[in-house]
C-alpha positions in Angstrom: 59.0 -92.7 -79.6 60.8 -92.0 -76.0 60.0 -89.2 -73.7 62.1 -85.9 -74.4 63.4 -84.7 -71.2 61.8 -81.4 -69.9 59.5 -81.4 -73.3 56.2 -79.2 -73.0 53.6 -78.0 -75.8 53.3 -74.3 -75.5 51.3 -71.1 -77.1 48.2 -71.4 -79.4 47.6 -75.1 -79.8 47.2 -75.4 -76.2 45.1 -72.2 -76.2 42.9 -74.3 -79.3 42.5 -77.3 -77.5 40.8 -75.8 -74.3 38.5 -73.8 -76.6 37.7 -76.9 -78.7 39.0 -75.2 -82.0 40.6 -77.5 -84.3 44.8 -77.0 -84.7 48.0 -78.3 -87.1 50.5 -76.0 -85.7 52.3 -77.4 -82.5 54.8 -75.7 -81.1 57.2 -77.8 -78.5 59.9 -76.3 -76.1 62.8 -78.3 -74.6 65.3 -77.7 -72.1 68.9 -77.2 -73.8 70.4 -76.2 -77.5 69.5 -77.2 -81.1 71.8 -80.4 -80.5 69.7 -81.3 -77.7 66.6 -81.2 -80.0 68.1 -82.7 -82.8 67.3 -86.6 -81.4 63.8 -85.7 -80.5 63.3 -84.1 -83.9 64.7 -86.9 -85.9 62.4 -89.3 -83.8 59.5 -87.4 -84.7 60.3 -87.2 -88.0 60.6 -90.4 -88.8 57.4 -91.3 -87.0 55.6 -88.8 -89.5 57.4 -90.0 -92.7 59.1 -86.8 -93.3 62.9 -85.3 -92.2 63.2 -82.3 -90.0 64.7 -79.2 -91.0 67.1 -76.7 -88.9 65.8 -73.6 -89.2 67.1 -69.9 -88.2 70.8 -69.0 -86.8 72.2 -68.5 -83.3 70.8 -68.2 -81.1 67.6 -68.4 -82.2 67.4 -72.0 -84.0 64.2 -74.2 -84.2 64.0 -77.7 -85.8 60.4 -77.8 -87.8 58.5 -80.8 -88.7 56.3 -80.1 -91.2 53.6 -82.9 -93.4 50.6 -82.3 -95.6 48.1 -82.1 -92.4 50.8 -80.4 -89.4 53.3 -78.2 -88.8 55.6 -78.9 -85.4 58.3 -76.4 -84.5 60.6 -77.4 -81.6 62.3 -74.7 -79.6 65.5 -74.8 -77.3 65.3 -72.8 -74.8 68.7 -72.7 -74.6 70.0 -70.5 -71.3 65.9 -69.8 -70.9 63.9 -71.5 -67.7 60.6 -72.2 -68.5 59.2 -69.0 -66.7 61.5 -67.1 -68.7 59.6 -68.6 -72.1 56.6 -68.0 -70.5 56.3 -64.4 -69.6 58.4 -63.2 -72.5 55.4 -64.2 -74.9 53.1 -61.7 -76.0 49.3 -62.8 -74.4 48.1 -64.8 -71.5 46.1 -67.3 -73.5 49.3 -68.1 -75.5 51.4 -68.6 -72.6 50.1 -71.7 -71.4 52.2 -75.4 -71.5 51.6 -78.9 -71.3 54.3 -80.7 -69.7 54.5 -84.0 -71.9 53.6 -86.8 -71.7 50.6 -86.7 -69.1 51.0 -83.2 -67.9 50.4 -81.0 -65.9 48.9 -77.9 -67.6 51.3 -75.2 -66.3 49.6 -71.5 -66.0 51.8 -69.1 -64.8 50.4 -65.8 -65.7 46.5 -66.0 -65.7 45.7 -67.4 -69.1 42.9 -70.1 -68.1 40.9 -67.1 -66.5 41.6 -65.0 -69.5 40.5 -68.0 -71.6 37.4 -68.7 -69.7 36.3 -64.8 -69.6 37.5 -64.6 -73.5 39.7 -62.0 -72.8 42.4 -61.1 -75.0 45.4 -59.4 -72.2 49.3 -58.6 -72.9 51.6 -60.3 -70.5 53.2 -57.2 -70.3 53.6 -53.6 -71.5 57.5 -54.5 -72.5 56.6 -57.2 -74.3 54.7 -55.4 -76.8 57.5 -52.9 -76.9 60.2 -55.1 -77.8 58.6 -57.1 -80.7 56.0 -54.1 -82.3 54.9 -57.3 -84.6 52.8 -58.2 -81.3 50.6 -54.9 -81.7 49.3 -56.3 -84.9 48.5 -59.5 -83.1 45.9 -58.4 -80.9 43.5 -57.5 -84.2 44.7 -60.5 -85.5 43.7 -63.1 -82.7 40.4 -61.2 -82.4 39.6 -61.6 -85.6 40.7 -65.5 -85.0 38.8 -65.8 -81.9 35.4 -63.9 -82.2 34.3 -64.2 -79.2 37.0 -62.5 -77.4 37.5 -59.0 -76.4 40.3 -57.1 -75.8 41.3 -56.4 -72.0 41.0 -52.2 -71.5 44.8 -51.9 -70.3 45.9 -54.1 -73.2 43.9 -51.7 -75.7 46.0 -48.5 -74.1 49.3 -50.3 -74.4 48.2 -51.1 -78.1 47.1 -47.3 -78.9 50.5 -45.7 -77.3 52.8 -48.1 -79.2 50.9 -48.1 -82.4 53.7 -45.7 -84.1 56.4 -48.2 -83.2 54.9 -51.1 -86.0 56.2 -49.0 -88.5 59.5 -49.7 -87.7 58.7 -53.7 -87.7 60.0 -55.9 -90.6 57.6 -55.9 -93.2 57.7 -59.4 -94.2 56.6 -60.4 -90.2 53.7 -57.5 -90.8 52.7 -59.4 -94.5 52.4 -62.3 -92.8 50.1 -61.1 -89.8 48.2 -58.9 -92.1 47.3 -61.8 -94.7 46.6 -64.2 -91.4 43.8 -61.6 -90.0 42.3 -61.1 -93.7 42.1 -65.0 -93.7 40.5 -65.5 -90.2 37.0 -65.7 -89.6 35.6 -62.3 -89.0 38.2 -60.4 -90.5 36.0 -57.3 -90.9 36.4 -57.0 -86.9 40.3 -57.3 -87.2 40.7 -54.9 -89.7 38.2 -52.2 -87.9 40.1 -53.0 -84.9 43.9 -52.0 -86.7 41.5 -48.9 -87.6 40.1 -48.5 -83.9 43.9 -48.8 -82.6 45.9 -46.8 -84.8 47.8 -49.6 -86.3 46.5 -49.6 -89.5 48.5 -46.8 -90.9 51.6 -47.9 -89.4 51.1 -51.4 -91.6 51.3 -49.6 -94.3 54.1 -48.8 -96.8 55.4 -45.3 -96.1 53.8 -42.3 -97.7 50.6 -44.4 -98.4 47.4 -42.6 -99.5 45.5 -44.5 -96.9 41.5 -44.3 -97.8 40.0 -44.7 -94.1 36.4 -43.5 -94.8 36.8 -46.1 -98.1 37.9 -49.3 -95.8 35.6 -48.0 -93.1 32.2 -48.4 -95.7 33.8 -51.8 -97.3 35.2 -53.6 -93.9 32.5 -56.3 -94.2 33.8 -57.2 -97.7 36.7 -58.8 -95.8 34.2 -61.7 -94.5 32.0 -61.9 -97.9 35.4 -63.1 -99.1 35.7 -65.6 -97.0 32.3 -66.7 -97.1 32.5 -66.7 -101.0 35.5 -69.4 -100.6 34.0 -71.5 -98.4 30.7 -71.8 -100.5 33.3 -72.5 -103.7 31.7 -69.3 -105.5 35.1 -67.9 -106.4 35.9 -67.5 -110.2 38.7 -69.4 -110.3 39.0 -73.0 -111.8 38.0 -75.9 -110.0 42.1 -76.1 -108.7 42.9 -75.8 -105.0 45.9 -74.6 -105.6 45.1 -72.0 -107.8 41.8 -70.9 -105.9 44.6 -70.3 -103.2 46.3 -67.6 -104.9 42.9 -66.0 -106.2 41.3 -66.0 -102.8 44.4 -64.8 -101.1 45.2 -62.2 -104.3 41.5 -60.9 -104.0 42.1 -60.0 -100.1 45.3 -58.5 -100.1 43.4 -56.5 -103.2 40.8 -55.1 -100.7 43.8 -54.2 -98.6 45.7 -52.4 -101.7 42.5 -50.4 -102.4 42.7 -49.0 -98.7 46.2 -48.1 -99.0 45.5 -46.0 -102.0 46.8 -48.3 -104.8 50.4 -49.1 -103.7 53.4 -49.6 -106.4 55.1 -53.2 -106.7 58.1 -51.5 -104.9 56.3 -50.6 -102.2 54.6 -53.9 -101.4 57.4 -56.2 -102.3 59.2 -55.8 -98.9 56.0 -57.7 -97.1 57.4 -60.9 -98.7 53.6 -61.9 -100.5 53.9 -64.8 -102.9 54.8 -63.0 -106.7 51.7 -64.4 -108.1 49.4 -63.3 -105.3 51.1 -59.8 -104.8 51.0 -59.1 -108.7 47.5 -60.1 -109.7 46.3 -58.2 -106.0 47.5 -55.1 -107.6 46.0 -55.5 -110.8 42.9 -56.3 -109.2 42.8 -53.0 -107.1 43.8 -50.8 -110.1 40.9 -52.2 -112.0 38.3 -52.7 -109.5 36.9 -49.1 -110.5 36.8 -49.7 -114.0 35.2 -53.0 -113.4 32.3 -51.5 -111.7 31.2 -49.7 -115.2 32.8 -52.7 -117.6 30.2 -55.0 -115.6 27.7 -52.9 -116.7 28.6 -53.2 -120.7 27.9 -55.4 -123.3 29.3 -58.9 -123.3 31.8 -58.1 -126.4 33.4 -55.0 -124.2 33.1 -57.4 -120.9 35.3 -60.0 -122.9 37.8 -57.6 -123.9 38.3 -56.5 -120.3 38.6 -59.8 -119.0 41.9 -60.4 -121.6 42.7 -57.2 -120.5 43.1 -58.8 -116.8 44.3 -61.5 -117.1 45.2 -63.7 -114.0 44.1 -60.6 -112.2 40.5 -60.9 -113.3 39.6 -63.9 -111.0 40.7 -62.1 -107.6 39.1 -58.6 -109.0 35.7 -60.4 -109.5 35.9 -62.3 -106.5 36.3 -58.9 -104.8 33.9 -56.9 -106.5 31.2 -59.5 -105.9 32.4 -59.5 -101.7 32.0 -55.4 -102.3 28.6 -55.6 -104.2 27.0 -59.0 -103.2 23.8 -58.2 -104.1 24.7 -57.1 -107.9 23.4 -59.8 -109.9 25.4 -59.0 -112.9 29.1 -60.2 -111.1 27.4 -63.6 -111.0 26.6 -63.4 -114.7 30.1 -62.1 -115.7 31.6 -64.8 -113.5 29.8 -67.5 -115.3 30.7 -66.0 -118.5 34.4 -66.3 -117.3 34.0 -70.0 -115.9 33.0 -71.1 -119.4 36.3 -71.2 -120.7 38.9 -69.1 -118.5 41.7 -70.1 -120.8 40.3 -68.0 -123.7 40.8 -64.9 -121.6 44.5 -66.2 -119.7 46.1 -68.1 -122.9 43.9 -67.2 -126.2 46.0 -68.8 -129.3 46.2 -66.3 -132.1 44.4 -67.1 -135.2 46.9 -66.7 -137.2 50.9 -66.4 -136.7 52.6 -63.6 -136.8 54.9 -64.5 -140.0 51.2 -64.9 -142.0 49.8 -61.7 -140.8 52.8 -60.3 -142.3 52.3 -62.1 -145.7 48.6 -61.4 -145.9 48.9 -57.6 -145.0 52.0 -56.8 -146.7 53.7 -55.5 -143.2 57.4 -56.1 -142.7 58.4 -57.0 -139.4 58.5 -54.4 -136.5 56.1 -52.1 -134.8 53.3 -51.9 -137.1 53.4 -55.5 -137.6 53.2 -56.3 -133.5 50.3 -53.5 -133.7 48.3 -55.4 -136.4 48.6 -58.6 -134.7 47.6 -56.9 -131.4 44.5 -55.4 -133.1 43.7 -59.0 -134.7 44.2 -60.7 -131.1 41.6 -58.0 -129.8 39.3 -58.7 -132.4 39.5 -62.5 -131.9 38.8 -62.0 -128.3 35.7 -59.8 -128.4 34.4 -62.7 -130.7 34.5 -60.4 -133.9 36.3 -62.9 -135.7 36.0 -66.6 -135.2 38.1 -68.7 -138.0 40.9 -68.2 -139.8 39.3 -67.0 -143.0 37.7 -64.6 -140.9 40.9 -63.2 -139.7 42.4 -63.0 -143.3 39.4 -61.0 -144.4 39.4 -58.5 -141.5 43.1 -58.5 -142.5 42.9 -57.6 -145.7 39.7 -55.4 -144.8 42.5 -53.8 -142.7 45.3 -53.2 -145.4 42.8 -51.9 -148.0 41.2 -49.2 -145.4 45.4 -48.3 -145.2 
């Protein structure tokens, strides 16, 4: 592949290479517009065996090339100079660039020195003002880079500008929050959000934020990640399912701290719908689960059935909140033996059979009988079709 004219590697990839951290996100800038970038994008896509995609609207259009293990974005600079592009960025450690193919490494804002001193420093106050989501990136980077400390002047800027985060696009706020919660030092990031006054402004309007609860339980964010890495989440052994449930457990911690928001409140954050729904269910059932974990096995079985897909992230979160409670692991083993029993239970009798045996016409009464029968089946009180028939006969006789 030929060399693209005036093409540079920029941003987090350069920072991570200097820190010796792996990175699969590669940002490139190129002089000109998206048409000028189309040739290099297609050549790069061909070399990687994928098709590039042009995203966004004028004037902010980018080319994206994505494989299973690598995401590359090519940003045309348009009328901007390289210096303009550098000085408009968020933090100095993200404003380094490497001119392709052989360098040099360009640093116009002191980013190399800040990396050496593990210092997170904003380039300017105005850059934070122009894009309030960048305020949230401060705690996010501190969660991803545990050895870094926040520069004092940057701290004062973020604290002063924190209320402006309330007006930032919720879908971008949601992306930053989830990235923070996935980070190695997620608890540190949450504490920074609290300390900088950002947490309440990242939440939905009218949230009943439980600051004290989160302050006590922040460490659970790190425990969630360690459980995921150790393979101790209760999700079935499917990578996609584990990813959904792990993110749902993380967001359930957030939703609990937000005071149990509604589906309408969290929809604008644009998290995947299954993740969002399971997280809401887990957050709402958390307190009940802390009682149910001590209940007899039949009651625990019924609770799993009622929780449905929310049970796996719920149990993961509960284990993170109380890692020394052995009964959570006992419950996890009960779930893992056959989760389909609770997620998709197969009734022992059809609706027509229930109607005929119990002498019930189609309608609400038949629906109630079918639900009661399924509940008894889930609890293990009925284990066969014959048992289900006898249960219905007894029910009919008692009425």
